[in-house]
N, C-alpha and C positions, 0 to 999 in steps of 0.2 A: 251539863242542868244544874239550875239552881232546888237546890232542901226550898219546897215551899212552907214552909214551918216557919224555918230560920232566916232563908234568905241566901243562905251560903251555897258558894258551887262548887257543888263535888263531880267528882272525875269516874267515868262510867271508862270500863275499858271492854272490846268492842269481841265481837265473836272468834273463836278459838284459840282467845288471851295470855288462858289457860293451858292451851295444848302440851307444853312439855314442862309442866307445873308437876308434883307429886299427889292431885287433886286423884279422891277417884270418888266415883261417885258408883253409887246403889246402879246397877242394868235394871235396863228399860226409863231410862232420867231422862229427856229429854229439856237442852237446859233454851232451848226455840221456843218450848210454853212451862205455863207456870208452875212456880216450879209446888211451891203450893198447896191447888191442885194436886199436884202431882204423887208427893209427899202423905194427904189426906187418903187420897184413895186408896179403897175396897183393891187388894191385889190380888190376883189367881190363886188360886192352891193355899193360902195363904192362913191359918185358925183361927177363928173368930170368939171363938170359945173363949171368959179367966186359965 
């Protein structure tokens, strides 16, 4: 892919590229959906008061 701001070419790894890595994702995180939307979405059973 090409970075629209800088014009530099960026390599993007494909689906499953991290399957053998030590990266741990939270339960319920789906890499096929936008990560930011999942990260900031209210979670069931989580406390909302400070």
